[in-house]
C-alpha positions as semicolon CSV with decimal commas, in nm:
position;residue;x (nm);y (nm);z (nm)
1;M;-2,187;1,428;-2,144
2;L;-1,933;1,682;-2,160
3;S;-2,058;1,894;-1,883
4;R;-2,126;1,596;-1,660
5;L;-1,766;1,476;-1,707
6;V;-1,637;1,843;-1,634
7;F;-1,869;2,017;-1,419
8;S;-1,679;1,966;-1,071
9;S;-1,344;2,082;-1,216
10;K;-1,397;2,423;-1,015
11;S;-1,506;2,262;-0,693
12;L;-1,207;2,026;-0,713
13;W;-0,978;2,342;-0,748
14;R;-1,107;2,495;-0,483
15;A;-1,078;2,169;-0,277
16;S;-0,716;2,137;-0,377
17;S;-0,627;2,487;-0,268
18;G;-0,776;2,421;0,067
19;V;-0,603;2,091;0,098
20;Q;-0,296;2,280;-0,021
21;S;-0,304;2,542;0,285
22;S;-0,399;2,304;0,504
23;L;-0,133;2,050;0,405
24;A;0,119;2,354;0,436
25;I;0,093;2,348;0,790
26;R;0,156;1,990;0,838
27;S;0,460;1,952;0,616
28;M;0,628;2,125;0,873
29;S;0,679;1,847;1,072
30;H;0,671;1,560;0,790
31;T;0,899;1,615;0,457
32;R;0,704;1,502;0,179
33;H;0,742;1,521;-0,210
34;E;0,654;1,798;-0,406
35;V;0,270;1,756;-0,579
36;N;0,153;1,984;-0,810
37;F;-0,204;2,092;-0,663
38;N;-0,310;2,262;-0,974
39;P;-0,594;2,033;-1,209
40;P;-0,504;2,019;-1,531
41;L;-0,688;2,244;-1,755
42;L;-0,977;2,133;-1,985
43;P;-0,925;2,116;-2,388
44;A;-1,026;2,397;-2,598
45;I;-1,441;2,345;-2,658
46;D;-1,447;2,701;-2,898
47;A;-1,290;2,606;-3,185
48;E;-1,293;2,965;-3,328
49;N;-1,112;3,128;-3,037
50;G;-0,950;2,827;-2,918
51;Q;-1,008;2,903;-2,549
52;L;-0,918;2,709;-2,254
53;Y;-1,131;2,658;-1,908
54;D;-0,948;2,812;-1,629
55;P;-1,151;2,757;-1,283
56;K;-0,938;3,054;-1,178
57;T;-1,053;3,318;-1,390
58;Q;-1,419;3,191;-1,490
59;T;-1,702;2,950;-1,369
60;L;-1,765;2,605;-1,570
61;E;-2,118;2,755;-1,644
62;D;-2,021;3,061;-1,825
63;F;-1,746;2,864;-2,023
64;L;-1,996;2,648;-2,148
65;N;-2,291;2,898;-2,148
66;I;-2,541;2,658;-1,951
67;R;-2,667;2,648;-1,635
68;L;-2,583;2,327;-1,405
69;G;-2,913;2,276;-1,191
70;E;-2,892;2,110;-0,826
71;D;-3,090;1,814;-0,966
72;M;-2,906;1,774;-1,269
73;P;-2,812;1,409;-1,371
74;T;-2,456;1,345;-1,378
75;I;-2,272;1,017;-1,430
76;H;-2,249;0,975;-1,029
77;D;-2,613;0,861;-1,056
78;D;-2,536;0,523;-1,192
79;K;-2,444;0,452;-0,835
80;K;-2,771;0,543;-0,698
81;P;-3,000;0,228;-0,626
82;E;-3,285;0,328;-0,826
83;R;-3,108;0,357;-1,129
84;D;-3,159;-0,001;-1,343
85;V;-2,782;-0,014;-1,515
86;K;-2,834;-0,353;-1,601
87;N;-3,187;-0,301;-1,832
88;F;-3,125;0,064;-1,901
89;P;-2,749;0,090;-1,954
90;R;-2,580;0,409;-2,021
91;V;-2,565;0,465;-2,437
92;L;-2,221;0,554;-2,550
93;P;-2,185;0,677;-2,870
94;P;-2,001;0,501;-3,110
95;I;-1,649;0,594;-3,285
96;W;-1,702;0,470;-3,591
97;P;-1,981;0,388;-3,787
98;D;-2,132;0,063;-3,837
99;R;-2,042;-0,233;-4,059
100;T;-2,210;-0,199;-4,420
101;R;-2,299;-0,392;-4,732
102;L;-2,270;-0,310;-5,085
103;Y;-2,169;0,044;-4,936
104;L;-2,523;0,103;-4,842
105;L;-2,683;-0,131;-4,631
106;P;-2,675;-0,201;-4,260
107;D;-2,496;-0,512;-4,163
108;S;-2,734;-0,580;-3,903
109;W;-3,023;-0,616;-4,178
110;F;-2,807;-0,936;-4,334
111;E;-2,780;-1,045;-3,980
112;Y;-3,142;-1,050;-3,896
113;F;-3,197;-1,265;-4,233
114;Y;-2,925;-1,521;-4,135
115;K;-3,132;-1,638;-3,828
116;K;-3,449;-1,711;-4,077
117;T;-3,336;-1,761;-4,421
118;G;-2,939;-1,844;-4,389
119;V;-2,649;-1,646;-4,590
120;T;-2,861;-1,620;-4,897
121;G;-3,206;-1,476;-4,761
122;P;-3,133;-1,094;-4,757
123;Y;-3,022;-1,138;-5,164
124;V;-3,319;-1,331;-5,267
125;F;-3,535;-1,126;-5,066
126;G;-3,396;-0,791;-5,227
127;V;-3,432;-0,946;-5,531
128;T;-3,779;-1,075;-5,523
129;F;-3,915;-0,745;-5,378
130;G;-3,740;-0,526;-5,629
131;T;-3,907;-0,767;-5,890
132;Y;-4,269;-0,727;-5,724
133;L;-4,214;-0,376;-5,706
134;L;-4,162;-0,342;-6,087
135;S;-4,443;-0,594;-6,186
136;K;-4,690;-0,422;-5,971
137;E;-4,527;-0,063;-6,164
138;W;-4,517;0,063;-5,816
139;F;-4,129;0,148;-5,888
140;I;-4,148;0,277;-6,263
141;V;-3,862;0,337;-6,444
142;E;-3,834;0,653;-6,602
143;H;-3,556;0,879;-6,746
144;E;-3,511;1,019;-6,367
145;I;-3,395;0,658;-6,311
146;F;-3,112;0,646;-6,500
147;T;-2,996;0,989;-6,383
148;G;-3,013;0,847;-6,035
149;A;-2,828;0,584;-6,139
150;S;-2,542;0,758;-6,315
151;L;-2,538;0,996;-6,002
152;A;-2,499;0,675;-5,762
153;I;-2,227;0,540;-6,014
154;L;-2,020;0,842;-5,990
155;T;-2,085;0,858;-5,634
156;A;-1,981;0,535;-5,548
157;A;-1,671;0,605;-5,762
158;I;-1,581;0,884;-5,551
159;C;-1,633;0,714;-5,228
160;I;-1,407;0,411;-5,339
161;K;-1,142;0,661;-5,473
162;A;-1,135;0,944;-5,184
163;G;-1,323;0,780;-4,910
164;P;-1,021;0,617;-4,757
165;A;-0,794;0,951;-4,774
166;L;-1,148;1,143;-4,572
167;R;-1,191;0,854;-4,352
168;K;-0,791;0,859;-4,283
169;W;-0,838;1,229;-4,225
170;G;-1,119;1,265;-4,027
171;G;-1,008;0,971;-3,825
172;E;-0,664;1,166;-3,772
173;V;-0,856;1,462;-3,650
174;Q;-1,128;1,248;-3,389
175;D;-0,834;1,090;-3,271
176;A;-0,637;1,369;-3,199
177;E;-0,944;1,521;-2,997
178;V;-1,035;1,188;-2,839
179;N;-0,662;1,164;-2,740
180;L;-0,664;1,514;-2,629
181;W;-0,947;1,454;-2,369
182;N;-0,767;1,140;-2,259
183;E;-0,469;1,329;-2,140
184;W;-0,676;1,546;-1,972
185;Q;-0,890;1,279;-1,817
186;D;-0,541;1,116;-1,703
187;G;-0,424;1,439;-1,613
188;M;-0,718;1,457;-1,356
189;K;-0,680;1,115;-1,265
190;S;-0,302;1,165;-1,148
191;F;-0,381;1,480;-0,977
192;L;-0,680;1,343;-0,781
193;N;-0,433;1,038;-0,702
194;N;-0,179;1,302;-0,595
195;L;-0,433;1,442;-0,360
196;V;-0,515;1,101;-0,229
197;G;-0,157;1,051;-0,171
198;V;-0,083;1,359;-0,006
199;E;-0,396;1,316;0,249
200;N;-0,258;0,981;0,293
201;E;0,059;1,098;0,377
202;A;-0,089;1,367;0,648
203;Q;-0,280;1,126;0,762
204;E;0,035;0,874;0,883
205;S;0,195;1,199;0,948
206;A;-0,088;1,247;1,233
207;R;-0,071;0,888;1,349
208;Q;0,318;0,933;1,367
209;H;0,284;1,213;1,567
210;K;0,052;1,033;1,804
211;I;0,326;0,786;1,852
212;L;0,578;1,081;1,903
213;F;0,367;1,253;2,142
214;D;0,310;0,913;2,328
215;A;0,686;0,858;2,348
216;K;0,741;1,211;2,501
217;R;0,483;1,134;2,769
218;E;0,624;0,841;2,871
219;N;0,967;1,028;2,867
220;V;0,805;1,294;3,094
221;K;0,676;1,023;3,350
222;L;1,059;0,890;3,337
223;Q;1,178;1,238;3,424
224;L;0,915;1,258;3,674
225;E;0,959;0,932;3,840
226;A;1,367;0,965;3,825
227;E;1,303;1,342;4,013
228;F;1,097;1,185;4,256
229;R;1,340;0,901;4,330
230;R;1,633;1,161;4,360
231;R;1,441;1,363;4,612
232;Q;1,357;1,086;4,804
233;M;1,724;1,005;4,821
234;V;1,807;1,326;4,926
235;A;1,525;1,327;5,166
236;Y;1,666;1,001;5,287
237;S;2,020;1,106;5,291
238;E;1,907;1,404;5,527
239;V;1,725;1,265;5,774
240;R;2,011;0,950;5,798
241;N;2,309;1,264;5,831
242;R;2,039;1,422;6,097
243;L;2,006;1,085;6,289
244;E;2,385;1,027;6,284
245;Y;2,441;1,338;6,420
246;L;2,207;1,326;6,707
247;L;2,361;0,970;6,813
248;A;2,703;1,133;6,809
249;K;2,613;1,418;7,033
250;Q;2,452;1,166;7,278
251;V;2,762;0,943;7,251
252;A;2,991;1,271;7,300
253;E;2,762;1,381;7,582
254;R;2,797;1,042;7,779
255;Q;3,152;1,010;7,722
256;Y;3,204;1,384;7,833
257;Q;2,978;1,295;8,122
258;Q;3,137;0,947;8,220
259;Q;3,500;1,123;8,215
260;H;3,359;1,415;8,426
261;M;3,222;1,174;8,688
262;V;3,554;0,988;8,697
263;N;3,763;1,292;8,735
264;W;3,516;1,432;9,020
265;I;3,547;1,092;9,205
266;I;3,951;1,118;9,152
267;D;3,967;1,456;9,267
268;G;3,741;1,377;9,579
269;V;3,938;1,067;9,654
270;A;4,250;1,283;9,610
271;K;4,099;1,538;9,862
272;G;4,003;1,289;10,112
273;I;4,351;1,163;10,177
274;S;4,590;1,352;10,406
275;A;4,988;1,338;10,358
276;T;5,029;1,161;10,669
277;Q;4,750;0,868;10,518
278;E;4,958;0,910;10,195
279;K;5,296;0,824;10,365
280;D;5,162;0,555;10,564
281;F;5,012;0,375;10,232
282;L;5,337;0,418;10,080
283;Q;5,549;0,246;10,338
284;K;5,274;-0,019;10,360
285;C;5,325;-0,101;9,959
286;L;5,694;-0,099;10,010
287;S;5,665;-0,344;10,316
288;D;5,419;-0,539;10,105
289;L;5,653;-0,561;9,804
290;K;5,948;-0,649;10,010
291;L;5,740;-0,968;10,162
292;L;5,651;-1,060;9,829
293;S;5,992;-1,062;9,682
294;S;6,120;-1,249;9,955
295;K;5,884;-1,524;9,893
296;H;5,941;-1,533;9,515
297;K;6,344;-1,454;9,599
298;I;6,310;-1,132;9,396
299;S;6,628;-0,883;9,487
300;L;6,510;-0,534;9,463
301;T;6,752;-0,274;9,392
């Protein structure tokens, strides 16, 4: 039973070492509480030397001086479908002995008679069966009987006087050993629960990393979209400036052409008028002005 309970401690220690190394990498981006990755050691099995089982220095097979086969039945066999736990339950060793009557007879014998004959049945059966043995001389009363009776009385007196103290001492020793193994079992449960908790934290951290990576991808997409729109705006501004430049150039060319044409026409007309014609035009203009002033009674000074 001992080997079935603890034969996997070395593998657990190795697994915990692997978990420790892998989780050390994960802890770089996620803070978690400190966990003891060393499983609790088995209590001392060797009473003479008081040696403790350390999975780092020796194997369980060497410590228990046994050989664990591959097909060796373990406590995990109860979970197999072919295991009939209902009709063939696992027998647990009792901590205390069964109840007795008259310091000698098991209480189960009396319980058997109670169902058939009542509460007086066992005692009547004992008296009648003893009388039958004496009457048939199958049980012969001789001097050894009295010696055995005296020894029985002496033994009963010793049991009555010293029995409770011996039982208390043995119970304390047994309770101490049981408590020692219970503490180891609780420590192993705590150790495994810590491993499960750390693994759950690592899985949760991995899920949080996925959310973080998704957010970073969205951020990169937003940056790409912003850069795309900025470049579009730059291209729009450049094209608009180029079009405005071409429009301004065409307007300037048109204005220059019109001004040049007006100057060319004025110069051509001015060159086509002689001095006598200019003088005649001035005289005619003055005469026209005088005629207009006489009509409207405007004096010219």
